[in-house]
LUMTOR-648837 format. One record per residue: residue number from 1; residue in one letter; x, y, z of N, C-alpha, C in turn. Coordinates in pm, 1 decimal. Atoms other than C-alpha are relative to their C-alpha. Layout:
N
{k: NUM, r: A, n_x: X, n_y: Y, n_z: Z, ca_x: X, ca_y: Y, ca_z: Z, c_x: X, c_y: Y, c_z: Z} $
...
***
This chain:
113
{k: 1, r: Y, n_x: 82.1, n_y: -120.1, n_z: 0.0, ca_x: 0.0, ca_y: 0.0, ca_z: 0.0, c_x: 86.2, c_y: 126.1, c_z: 0.0} $
{k: 2, r: Q, n_x: -86.7, n_y: -117.7, n_z: -11.0, ca_x: 281.5, ca_y: 236.5, ca_z: 86.4, c_x: 64.4, c_y: 33.3, c_z: -134.2} $
{k: 3, r: K, n_x: -60.3, n_y: -25.3, n_z: 131.5, ca_x: 451.3, ca_y: 194.1, ca_z: -250.8, c_x: -103.7, c_y: 58.6, c_z: -95.2} $
{k: 4, r: R, n_x: 107.1, n_y: -48.6, n_z: 88.0, ca_x: 120.3, ca_y: 246.7, ca_z: -428.0, c_x: -31.5, c_y: 145.7, c_z: 29.4} $
{k: 5, r: A, n_x: 27.7, n_y: -138.5, n_z: -38.9, ca_x: 53.1, ca_y: 564.3, ca_z: -232.5, c_x: 114.6, c_y: 91.7, c_z: -42.8} $
{k: 6, r: A, n_x: -116.5, n_y: -81.0, n_z: 35.9, ca_x: 407.3, ca_y: 689.1, ca_z: -295.9, c_x: 2.5, c_y: 29.1, c_z: -149.9} $
{k: 7, r: K, n_x: -0.5, n_y: -18.5, n_z: 145.5, ca_x: 366.4, ca_y: 641.5, ca_z: -671.6, c_x: -86.3, c_y: 116.6, c_z: -45.2} $
{k: 8, r: V, n_x: 87.9, n_y: -111.8, n_z: 38.2, ca_x: 89.5, ca_y: 902.4, ca_z: -677.2, c_x: 31.7, c_y: 125.8, c_z: 80.1} $
{k: 9, r: G, n_x: -44.2, n_y: -119.6, n_z: -70.8, ca_x: 278.0, ca_y: 1145.0, ca_z: -452.5, c_x: -41.7, c_y: 10.0, c_z: 144.7} $
{k: 10, r: F, n_x: 39.7, n_y: -2.1, n_z: -141.4, ca_x: 126.3, ca_y: 1055.4, ca_z: -114.5, c_x: 112.4, c_y: -65.6, c_z: 79.1} $
{k: 11, r: D, n_x: -119.3, n_y: 53.2, n_z: -64.0, ca_x: 461.4, ca_y: 1017.0, ca_z: 57.0, c_x: 73.4, c_y: 114.2, c_z: 68.8} $
{k: 12, r: W, n_x: -80.8, n_y: -99.2, n_z: -68.5, ca_x: 703.3, ca_y: 1196.9, ca_z: 286.8, c_x: 107.1, c_y: 51.5, c_z: -94.1} $
{k: 13, r: D, n_x: -110.2, n_y: -56.6, n_z: 78.2, ca_x: 953.9, ca_y: 1433.3, ca_z: 126.5, c_x: 134.7, c_y: -39.4, c_z: 59.1} $
{k: 14, r: E, n_x: -123.7, n_y: 33.1, n_z: -71.2, ca_x: 1216.1, ca_y: 1347.0, ca_z: 388.3, c_x: -25.6, c_y: -117.1, c_z: 93.8} $
{k: 15, r: V, n_x: 14.8, n_y: 113.4, n_z: -91.1, ca_x: 1274.8, ca_y: 1031.3, ca_z: 588.4, c_x: -18.9, c_y: 48.2, c_z: 144.0} $
{k: 16, r: S, n_x: 16.8, n_y: -53.5, n_z: -135.7, ca_x: 1291.2, ca_y: 1251.6, ca_z: 900.3, c_x: -147.4, c_y: 19.5, c_z: 34.2} $
{k: 17, r: E, n_x: 144.3, n_y: -15.4, n_z: -23.8, ca_x: 918.5, ca_y: 1316.7, ca_z: 857.7, c_x: -63.5, c_y: -134.7, c_z: 33.1} $
{k: 18, r: A, n_x: 49.8, n_y: 134.3, n_z: -30.4, ca_x: 852.5, ca_y: 942.6, ca_z: 856.3, c_x: 40.1, c_y: -40.9, c_z: 141.2} $
{k: 19, r: W, n_x: -42.9, n_y: 29.3, n_z: -137.5, ca_x: 1056.0, ca_y: 912.9, ca_z: 1176.5, c_x: -88.8, c_y: 72.3, c_z: 101.4} $
{k: 20, r: K, n_x: 92.0, n_y: -72.7, n_z: -89.3, ca_x: 834.3, ca_y: 1178.9, ca_z: 1335.4, c_x: -129.7, c_y: -77.6, c_z: 16.3} $
{k: 21, r: K, n_x: 122.3, n_y: 79.5, n_z: -6.0, ca_x: 535.5, ca_y: 960.6, ca_z: 1248.6, c_x: 20.1, c_y: -120.9, c_z: 90.6} $
{k: 22, r: V, n_x: -29.9, n_y: 113.5, n_z: -87.9, ca_x: 700.8, ca_y: 662.0, ca_z: 1420.1, c_x: -6.7, c_y: 45.4, c_z: 145.7} $
{k: 23, r: K, n_x: 0.7, n_y: -51.6, n_z: -137.3, ca_x: 754.4, ca_y: 872.1, ca_z: 1734.0, c_x: -141.8, c_y: 33.1, c_z: 45.4} $
{k: 24, r: E, n_x: 139.8, n_y: -30.3, n_z: -30.8, ca_x: 392.6, ca_y: 990.7, ca_z: 1721.0, c_x: -76.0, c_y: -129.0, c_z: 32.5} $
{k: 25, r: E, n_x: 68.4, n_y: 128.1, n_z: -23.5, ca_x: 273.7, ca_y: 630.0, ca_z: 1699.6, c_x: 45.1, c_y: -63.1, c_z: 131.6} $
{k: 26, r: I, n_x: -47.2, n_y: 52.0, n_z: -129.0, ca_x: 492.2, ca_y: 532.0, ca_z: 1996.8, c_x: -76.2, c_y: 67.1, c_z: 113.3} $
{k: 27, r: V, n_x: 75.3, n_y: -73.2, n_z: -102.4, ca_x: 321.9, ca_y: 802.4, ca_z: 2204.2, c_x: -142.2, c_y: -54.1, c_z: 8.8} $
{k: 28, r: E, n_x: 136.7, n_y: 51.6, n_z: -0.3, ca_x: -18.4, ca_y: 670.8, ca_z: 2098.9, c_x: -7.7, c_y: -138.9, c_z: 62.5} $
{k: 29, r: V, n_x: -4.4, n_y: 132.5, n_z: -63.7, ca_x: 79.2, ca_y: 315.7, ca_z: 2199.6, c_x: 12.7, c_y: 16.7, c_z: 150.8} $
{k: 30, r: E, n_x: -20.2, n_y: -22.3, n_z: -143.5, ca_x: 201.3, ca_y: 442.4, ca_z: 2537.1, c_x: -127.4, c_y: 50.3, c_z: 66.5} $
{k: 31, r: Q, n_x: 125.9, n_y: -51.2, n_z: -55.2, ca_x: -128.6, ca_y: 624.9, ca_z: 2589.5, c_x: -102.1, c_y: -112.2, c_z: 18.9} $
{k: 32, r: E, n_x: 92.7, n_y: 112.9, n_z: -10.7, ca_x: -314.5, ca_y: 296.3, ca_z: 2539.2, c_x: 38.1, c_y: -96.6, c_z: 112.2} $
{k: 33, r: M, n_x: -45.0, n_y: 89.8, n_z: -106.0, ca_x: -109.3, ca_y: 121.7, ca_z: 2808.4, c_x: -50.1, c_y: 50.5, c_z: 134.2} $
{k: 34, r: T, n_x: 59.8, n_y: -35.2, n_z: -128.5, ca_x: -329.7, ca_y: 153.4, ca_z: 3111.9, c_x: -22.5, c_y: -128.0, c_z: 78.5} $
{k: 35, r: D, n_x: 28.9, n_y: 118.9, n_z: -80.7, ca_x: -433.0, ca_y: -79.0, ca_z: 3391.4, c_x: -104.7, c_y: -89.1, c_z: -66.8} $
{k: 36, r: E, n_x: 104.0, n_y: 75.7, n_z: 69.9, ca_x: -733.9, ca_y: -182.2, ca_z: 3184.2, c_x: 21.9, c_y: 16.2, c_z: -150.1} $
{k: 37, r: V, n_x: -38.1, n_y: -9.9, n_z: 140.1, ca_x: -583.5, ca_y: -236.7, ca_z: 2842.4, c_x: -114.0, c_y: -48.9, c_z: -88.2} $
{k: 38, r: D, n_x: 95.5, n_y: 39.2, n_z: 102.7, ca_x: -828.8, ca_y: -242.3, ca_z: 2554.7, c_x: 82.9, c_y: -65.6, c_z: -110.2} $
{k: 39, r: K, n_x: -88.0, n_y: 70.7, n_z: 92.6, ca_x: -660.3, ca_y: -512.7, ca_z: 2347.0, c_x: -29.1, c_y: 34.4, c_z: -145.9} $
{k: 40, r: S, n_x: 33.9, n_y: -35.9, n_z: 137.1, ca_x: -845.2, ca_y: -412.6, ca_z: 2033.0, c_x: 67.0, c_y: 131.6, c_z: -38.6} $
{k: 41, r: R, n_x: -63.0, n_y: -129.7, n_z: 27.8, ca_x: -723.4, ca_y: -52.8, ca_z: 2055.2, c_x: 152.0, c_y: -12.7, c_z: 0.8} $
{k: 42, r: M, n_x: -144.7, n_y: 20.8, n_z: -5.8, ca_x: -375.6, ca_y: -168.1, ca_z: 2154.3, c_x: 47.5, c_y: -64.9, c_z: -129.6} $
{k: 43, r: K, n_x: -35.6, n_y: 65.1, n_z: 126.3, ca_x: -366.8, ca_y: -396.9, ca_z: 1849.7, c_x: 1.6, c_y: 101.8, c_z: -113.8} $
{k: 44, r: D, n_x: 5.2, n_y: -103.0, n_z: 103.7, ca_x: -470.6, ca_y: -105.6, ca_z: 1629.4, c_x: 120.8, c_y: 92.9, c_z: 7.8} $
{k: 45, r: E, n_x: -111.3, n_y: -93.3, n_z: -16.3, ca_x: -206.7, ca_y: 125.7, ca_z: 1773.8, c_x: 133.9, c_y: -66.1, c_z: -30.1} $
{k: 46, r: L, n_x: -124.9, n_y: 69.9, n_z: 30.4, ca_x: 70.1, ca_y: -134.7, ca_z: 1757.2, c_x: 10.4, c_y: -27.8, c_z: -149.9} $
{k: 47, r: G, n_x: 0.3, n_y: 17.0, n_z: 145.0, ca_x: -32.3, ca_y: -208.2, ca_z: 1399.6, c_x: 41.3, c_y: 127.7, c_z: -70.7} $
{k: 48, r: D, n_x: -40.0, n_y: -129.4, n_z: 57.6, ca_x: -2.0, ca_y: 163.2, ca_z: 1319.5, c_x: 149.5, c_y: 23.5, c_z: 16.2} $
{k: 49, r: L, n_x: -142.7, n_y: -17.0, n_z: -25.1, ca_x: 343.3, ca_y: 166.2, ca_z: 1478.1, c_x: 82.4, c_y: -86.0, c_z: -95.3} $
{k: 50, r: L, n_x: -71.6, n_y: 87.5, n_z: 92.5, ca_x: 458.6, ca_y: -132.6, ca_z: 1274.9, c_x: -7.2, c_y: 53.6, c_z: -142.8} $
{k: 51, r: F, n_x: 18.6, n_y: -56.0, n_z: 133.3, ca_x: 315.7, ca_y: 25.5, ca_z: 960.1, c_x: 93.7, c_y: 118.6, c_z: -21.7} $
{k: 52, r: A, n_x: -87.3, n_y: -118.0, n_z: 9.7, ca_x: 507.6, ca_y: 347.1, ca_z: 1029.5, c_x: 146.7, c_y: -41.8, c_z: -8.8} $
{k: 53, r: I, n_x: -138.0, n_y: 48.1, n_z: 4.5, ca_x: 830.7, ca_y: 155.1, ca_z: 1090.7, c_x: 31.1, c_y: -60.7, c_z: -136.5} $
{k: 54, r: V, n_x: -18.8, n_y: 57.5, n_z: 132.9, ca_x: 787.3, ca_y: -40.0, ca_z: 767.7, c_x: 15.8, c_y: 111.7, c_z: -103.3} $
{k: 55, r: N, n_x: -11.6, n_y: -112.3, n_z: 91.6, ca_x: 742.5, ca_y: 292.3, ca_z: 590.6, c_x: 140.6, c_y: 61.0, c_z: 5.9} $
{k: 56, r: V, n_x: -137.1, n_y: -50.4, n_z: -13.5, ca_x: 1075.5, ca_y: 415.9, ca_z: 729.0, c_x: 96.6, c_y: -93.9, c_z: -73.1} $
{k: 57, r: L, n_x: -85.9, n_y: 96.9, n_z: 69.0, ca_x: 1240.6, ca_y: 96.4, ca_z: 607.3, c_x: -11.1, c_y: 16.3, c_z: -151.5} $
{k: 58, r: R, n_x: 21.0, n_y: -18.4, n_z: 143.9, ca_x: 1087.4, ca_y: 149.3, ca_z: 263.9, c_x: 76.5, c_y: 121.3, c_z: -49.5} $
{k: 59, r: L, n_x: -69.7, n_y: -121.7, n_z: 40.6, ca_x: 1228.9, ca_y: 500.4, ca_z: 249.9, c_x: 151.6, c_y: -17.0, c_z: -1.4} $
{k: 60, r: Y, n_x: -143.0, n_y: 32.4, n_z: 1.8, ca_x: 1573.9, ca_y: 360.0, ca_z: 328.3, c_x: 31.8, c_y: -111.3, c_z: -100.8} $
{k: 61, r: N, n_x: -13.6, n_y: 107.1, n_z: 98.1, ca_x: 1515.6, ca_y: 97.4, ca_z: 57.2, c_x: 47.6, c_y: -130.5, c_z: 64.3} $
{k: 62, r: I, n_x: -28.6, n_y: 123.4, n_z: -72.9, ca_x: 1535.4, ca_y: -185.2, ca_z: 311.5, c_x: -129.7, c_y: -79.6, c_z: 5.7} $
{k: 63, r: H, n_x: 118.6, n_y: 85.5, n_z: -5.6, ca_x: 1294.9, ca_y: -478.9, ca_z: 287.1, c_x: -27.2, c_y: -39.4, c_z: 144.9} $
{k: 64, r: A, n_x: 37.5, n_y: 26.6, n_z: -139.7, ca_x: 1109.3, ca_y: -519.0, ca_z: 616.0, c_x: 18.1, c_y: -146.3, c_z: 36.1} $
{k: 65, r: D, n_x: -11.6, n_y: 141.8, n_z: -31.4, ca_x: 1101.2, ca_y: -897.5, ca_z: 593.6, c_x: 146.5, c_y: -41.5, c_z: 16.9} $
{k: 66, r: E, n_x: -142.4, n_y: 30.4, n_z: -14.9, ca_x: 1479.4, ca_y: -909.5, ca_z: 548.8, c_x: 54.2, c_y: 54.9, c_z: 131.8} $
{k: 67, r: A, n_x: -44.3, n_y: -59.6, n_z: -126.1, ca_x: 1531.7, ca_y: -676.8, ca_z: 845.7, c_x: -47.8, c_y: -83.2, c_z: 119.0} $
{k: 68, r: V, n_x: 54.4, n_y: 82.6, n_z: -108.9, ca_x: 1305.5, ca_y: -888.8, ca_z: 1067.4, c_x: 71.9, c_y: -134.4, c_z: 5.1} $
{k: 69, r: Y, n_x: -73.3, n_y: 126.4, n_z: 4.2, ca_x: 1477.1, ca_y: -1207.5, ca_z: 952.7, c_x: 137.8, c_y: 15.7, c_z: 65.5} $
{k: 70, r: A, n_x: -132.6, n_y: -24.0, n_z: -56.9, ca_x: 1817.8, ca_y: -1059.7, ca_z: 1038.7, c_x: -7.9, c_y: 19.7, c_z: 151.5} $
{k: 71, r: A, n_x: 17.5, n_y: -21.3, n_z: -144.4, ca_x: 1690.5, ca_y: -948.0, ca_z: 1380.1, c_x: -28.5, c_y: -132.4, c_z: 70.8} $
{k: 72, r: N, n_x: 29.5, n_y: 131.0, n_z: -58.4, ca_x: 1551.8, ca_y: -1296.5, ca_z: 1448.0, c_x: 125.9, c_y: -85.1, c_z: 8.4} $
{k: 73, r: Q, n_x: -124.3, n_y: 76.4, n_z: -1.2, ca_x: 1884.2, ca_y: -1454.0, ca_z: 1352.8, c_x: 94.4, c_y: 49.9, c_z: 109.2} $
{k: 74, r: K, n_x: -85.3, n_y: -58.4, n_z: -103.8, ca_x: 2073.0, ca_y: -1215.4, ca_z: 1578.6, c_x: -50.4, c_y: -42.0, c_z: 138.3} $
{k: 75, r: F, n_x: 57.0, n_y: 41.3, n_z: -128.1, ca_x: 1832.9, ca_y: -1291.4, ca_z: 1865.3, c_x: 29.8, c_y: -147.9, c_z: 25.2} $
{k: 76, r: Y, n_x: -24.0, n_y: 143.7, n_z: -14.1, ca_x: 1866.7, ca_y: -1665.8, ca_z: 1803.4, c_x: 142.7, c_y: -26.4, c_z: 47.1} $
{k: 77, r: H, n_x: -140.6, n_y: 24.3, n_z: -35.1, ca_x: 2246.8, ca_y: -1653.7, ca_z: 1821.7, c_x: 32.1, c_y: 50.4, c_z: 141.0} $
{k: 78, r: R, n_x: -26.5, n_y: -53.6, n_z: -134.3, ca_x: 2253.1, ca_y: -1434.4, ca_z: 2131.5, c_x: -69.8, c_y: -82.2, c_z: 108.0} $
{k: 79, r: F, n_x: 70.3, n_y: 79.9, n_z: -99.9, ca_x: 1989.4, ca_y: -1637.3, ca_z: 2313.0, c_x: 63.8, c_y: -138.4, c_z: 12.7} $
{k: 80, r: S, n_x: -71.4, n_y: 128.2, n_z: -5.6, ca_x: 2171.5, ca_y: -1958.9, ca_z: 2219.7, c_x: 124.9, c_y: 12.0, c_z: 86.3} $
{k: 81, r: Y, n_x: -116.5, n_y: -25.1, n_z: -83.8, ca_x: 2480.7, ca_y: -1808.5, ca_z: 2381.4, c_x: -39.9, c_y: -2.8, c_z: 146.9} $
{k: 82, r: I, n_x: 49.4, n_y: 0.8, n_z: -138.6, ca_x: 2279.0, ca_y: -1747.8, ca_z: 2699.5, c_x: -28.0, c_y: -143.3, c_z: 43.1} $
{k: 83, r: E, n_x: 30.3, n_y: 139.9, n_z: -33.6, ca_x: 2151.7, ca_y: -2106.4, ca_z: 2692.4, c_x: 127.7, c_y: -79.4, c_z: 25.0} $
{k: 84, r: D, n_x: -127.2, n_y: 70.4, n_z: -18.1, ca_x: 2508.4, ca_y: -2235.2, ca_z: 2652.3, c_x: 64.6, c_y: 36.7, c_z: 133.2} $
{k: 85, r: R, n_x: -59.1, n_y: -44.0, n_z: -127.1, ca_x: 2632.1, ca_y: -2026.0, ca_z: 2945.9, c_x: -73.7, c_y: -60.6, c_z: 119.2} $
{k: 86, r: V, n_x: 78.5, n_y: 58.5, n_z: -109.0, ca_x: 2348.8, ca_y: -2148.7, ca_z: 3167.5, c_x: 28.5, c_y: -149.4, c_z: 9.2} $
{k: 87, r: R, n_x: -26.3, n_y: 143.5, n_z: 2.5, ca_x: 2407.5, ca_y: -2509.7, ca_z: 3060.5, c_x: 138.3, c_y: -30.2, c_z: 57.4} $
{k: 88, r: E, n_x: -137.6, n_y: 19.2, n_z: -49.7, ca_x: 2782.9, ca_y: -2477.4, ca_z: 3131.6, c_x: 8.6, c_y: 15.3, c_z: 150.6} $
{k: 89, r: S, n_x: -3.4, n_y: -25.2, n_z: -143.9, ca_x: 2704.6, ca_y: -2359.8, ca_z: 3483.6, c_x: -66.1, c_y: -111.8, c_z: 80.0} $
{k: 90, r: N, n_x: 75.4, n_y: 108.1, n_z: -65.7, ca_x: 2498.5, ca_y: -2672.0, ca_z: 3560.4, c_x: -108.9, c_y: 53.9, c_z: 90.8} $
{k: 91, r: K, n_x: 112.1, n_y: -58.6, n_z: -72.4, ca_x: 2222.4, ca_y: -2443.4, ca_z: 3687.6, c_x: -119.7, c_y: 8.3, c_z: -94.2} $
{k: 92, r: D, n_x: 120.6, n_y: -22.5, n_z: 79.2, ca_x: 1868.3, ca_y: -2373.9, ca_z: 3571.4, c_x: -14.0, c_y: 149.4, c_z: -29.8} $
{k: 93, r: F, n_x: 28.4, n_y: -140.3, n_z: 30.8, ca_x: 1748.7, ca_y: -2055.4, ca_z: 3409.8, c_x: -57.2, c_y: 70.5, c_z: 121.6} $
{k: 94, r: S, n_x: 66.1, n_y: -61.3, n_z: -115.7, ca_x: 1541.6, ca_y: -1993.3, ca_z: 3721.8, c_x: 98.1, c_y: 38.2, c_z: 110.4} $
{k: 95, r: D, n_x: -101.4, n_y: -35.2, n_z: -98.3, ca_x: 1863.0, ca_y: -1971.4, ca_z: 3923.3, c_x: 64.6, c_y: 136.1, c_z: -28.7} $
{k: 96, r: Y, n_x: -58.8, n_y: -126.8, n_z: 41.8, ca_x: 1957.1, ca_y: -1653.4, ca_z: 3737.4, c_x: -103.0, c_y: 111.8, c_z: 2.5} $
{k: 97, r: S, n_x: 86.4, n_y: -118.2, n_z: 9.1, ca_x: 1813.5, ca_y: -1307.1, ca_z: 3768.3, c_x: -0.8, c_y: 48.3, c_z: -145.0} $
{k: 98, r: L, n_x: 3.9, n_y: -58.0, n_z: 133.4, ca_x: 1713.2, ca_y: -1119.5, ca_z: 3457.5, c_x: 126.2, c_y: 81.7, c_z: -26.6} $
{k: 99, r: E, n_x: -120.6, n_y: -80.1, n_z: 15.9, ca_x: 2009.5, ca_y: -889.7, ca_z: 3517.1, c_x: 120.2, c_y: -88.1, c_z: -34.5} $
{k: 100, r: E, n_x: -110.6, n_y: 91.4, n_z: 29.1, ca_x: 2249.6, ca_y: -1185.8, ca_z: 3517.8, c_x: -10.3, c_y: -54.5, c_z: -142.5} $
{k: 101, r: L, n_x: 20.2, n_y: 49.6, n_z: 135.9, ca_x: 2098.9, ca_y: -1326.9, ca_z: 3198.8, c_x: 28.9, c_y: 109.7, c_z: -101.4} $
{k: 102, r: D, n_x: -28.5, n_y: -113.5, n_z: 87.5, ca_x: 2118.7, ca_y: -981.7, ca_z: 3044.6, c_x: 151.2, c_y: 21.3, c_z: -11.7} $
{k: 103, r: G, n_x: -146.5, n_y: -7.5, n_z: 5.3, ca_x: 2488.8, ca_y: -985.6, ca_z: 3132.4, c_x: 55.1, c_y: -97.2, c_z: -103.7} $
{k: 104, r: F, n_x: -40.7, n_y: 96.2, n_z: 103.1, ca_x: 2527.6, ca_y: -1300.3, ca_z: 2920.3, c_x: -34.5, c_y: 54.7, c_z: -139.1} $
{k: 105, r: W, n_x: 41.5, n_y: -60.3, n_z: 126.9, ca_x: 2334.9, ca_y: -1121.3, ca_z: 2644.1, c_x: 104.6, c_y: 101.9, c_z: -46.2} $
{k: 106, r: N, n_x: -100.0, n_y: -101.4, n_z: 34.0, ca_x: 2583.8, ca_y: -834.9, ca_z: 2658.8, c_x: 133.8, c_y: -62.7, c_z: -38.6} $
{k: 107, r: E, n_x: -121.6, n_y: 72.9, n_z: 39.9, ca_x: 2872.3, ca_y: -1083.0, ca_z: 2644.9, c_x: -12.2, c_y: -47.4, c_z: -144.0} $
{k: 108, r: A, n_x: 22.4, n_y: 47.4, n_z: 136.8, ca_x: 2720.8, ca_y: -1230.3, ca_z: 2330.2, c_x: 17.5, c_y: 113.7, c_z: -99.4} $
{k: 109, r: K, n_x: -15.4, n_y: -116.7, n_z: 87.5, ca_x: 2701.3, ca_y: -882.5, ca_z: 2177.8, c_x: 147.5, c_y: 36.7, c_z: -15.2} $
{k: 110, r: Q, n_x: -142.0, n_y: -35.7, n_z: 4.4, ca_x: 3063.1, ca_y: -812.5, ca_z: 2269.6, c_x: 80.1, c_y: -100.6, c_z: -81.4} $
{k: 111, r: N, n_x: -65.9, n_y: 105.7, n_z: 78.1, ca_x: 3159.4, ca_y: -1142.6, ca_z: 2104.8, c_x: -42.8, c_y: 1.6, c_z: -146.2} $
{k: 112, r: G, n_x: 38.8, n_y: -13.8, n_z: 139.7, ca_x: 3003.3, ca_y: -1027.0, ca_z: 1780.8, c_x: -120.9, c_y: -79.3, c_z: -43.2} $
{k: 113, r: L, n_x: 121.1, n_y: 76.8, n_z: 35.4, ca_x: 2688.0, ca_y: -1235.0, ca_z: 1799.4, c_x: -119.1, c_y: 92.6, c_z: -12.9} $
***
């Protein structure tokens, strides 16, 4: 839809304007996060946010599916590193705090994963 709209001139002149839209959508998502979350409205707002992010990717000429695939691969490798560290310790995941596991995550990042 975004490409079709862009072909007829309904598009941002600058990618910075698309980034402003992403920030606007983040605010709208945050406004929907209350004690009594309306999941339908939250779904709509999160969908708008994803749509805005995909639009930014389009403007950078990056395919969204390729970016998500790469992010999933990066997550897989880093989380596998965490699993290996936990396994090497002969402990369970439940024996670690989130902060400790996040430390393993940061090690994985430092190791280029």
